[in-house]
C-alpha angles and dihedrals in degrees: 000000000000117000115249111262115239106229151099125279111245085236088075089070092062095074089053090054091043088053092050091050093046088059091055099258127127113254095209089053089052092052089055090045090052094041086237118161100230088192087080090068090066092059112073090198096060117114128182128203122253092255090060094053090048088051092051093047091052091046088053091056092047093046096050095035086230109143089192095048095132094043093051091043090057091050090057098046116125132197090253091059087067091053115203089353090061093049093051089052093046092055097043113112098236142016088253091057093045090054091049089052090050090055093045098049103025092106088070088070108021117006106192097039119083145172118234116201113201130174114232112183107297091342135074122223121210111202124196110214140171108224097219126105112259088358125140136190119242116240093255096048092047095049090044093054092046097047095041094052091045091048092049094049090052093045096046094047094038093230138093111248112226102227120215094200143355116200133183128187093216128084119267112268118237118273132043126317098238094112088058094048088052091053101040108015092244141051116268128238107241130206089031125153093261146353109272149142120211128199137159114293093231090068089072088074093059110125120242110243099224101035115153117175094203093051091046091054090049094049092045092057089052091047091051091051091050093053088049091050089055092057096043101039096245099128097137091049090054093046092054093045090052094049092051091045091050095046094051136125091018090058144342104227116226120233093262092050090047092053090045091055088059094043087245135128117247090247093053093049092048091050093051094048089048090053088056091048100252142079141218092262092052091052095046089052091048093053092046091050093048092050094042092056089046094051094043088058086061109078093203090073119078120211085254091054093051093049087052094048091049092049099243116158092233141357093255090056089053093047092050091049093046093052089050092053099042108016091240136079120252089252091053092045090054094046089051088058092064097045 
């Protein structure tokens, strides 16, 4: 088994490009300014190291002339920017569970960076750390992490968390602290021992506004597969599986449509999947099976409904496929659930 690569998902570059564009600058010009190969964005398997992400963040600040680039980027972070990790967090029951999900699945996005949650009397302290000996976060990356996590907690719980403290290990930048007050509600303490935010412990039990247990289970299964793909070198397999799962039940993309989604030819996609020991047909069947079992556990869906949701031409075709996958018919599977 291949050891998991420490690195950052290429998707973490998108918020930087979005921040550049939101400030009225051209993203392509920024890529040239930063000497960044934009072709990497077309390969979902691409990962960059922490130093490269830091470099791009600093380049974003220099290109836009925004001395609070990281801080403001964090304030504009959306759940979708975190991909499947964000959706697991959004459908957790409480802030505590959302933070646990962040810690559990953070390697999907940025292995090497982590969030440490520590009790401190009646408070809880969230520390933002770089898991590398003698490593340190640049000011822009540290402020991005702190402001993005804080924004997401407020958005998911539909309340503004009153913070007791914001601390950064770096020195205070020149100018006033108003951008920090706008982001956090109070001025930070600079040149501290670490990067952290602190709030009252009872806020961990705040409910998440959009929590849905069924969707959390679905997204957690995808997140677990994604982590596994990082350790086994099956990133393309996972990317295709996630795409098909996300598009269902609205549609089941064809092989050609799937390849186009990744800006690849059909032949290139087939070759990558073959290298990883699978195929488009195998993955389409796996997605259909996972959703079939999920729908059959919901009594409001008839077998005919499930066949329709999974884009089978008729119920008999679904029943035959399901028996091939599981050894039992959909009716027998459903009956076994009540035994």
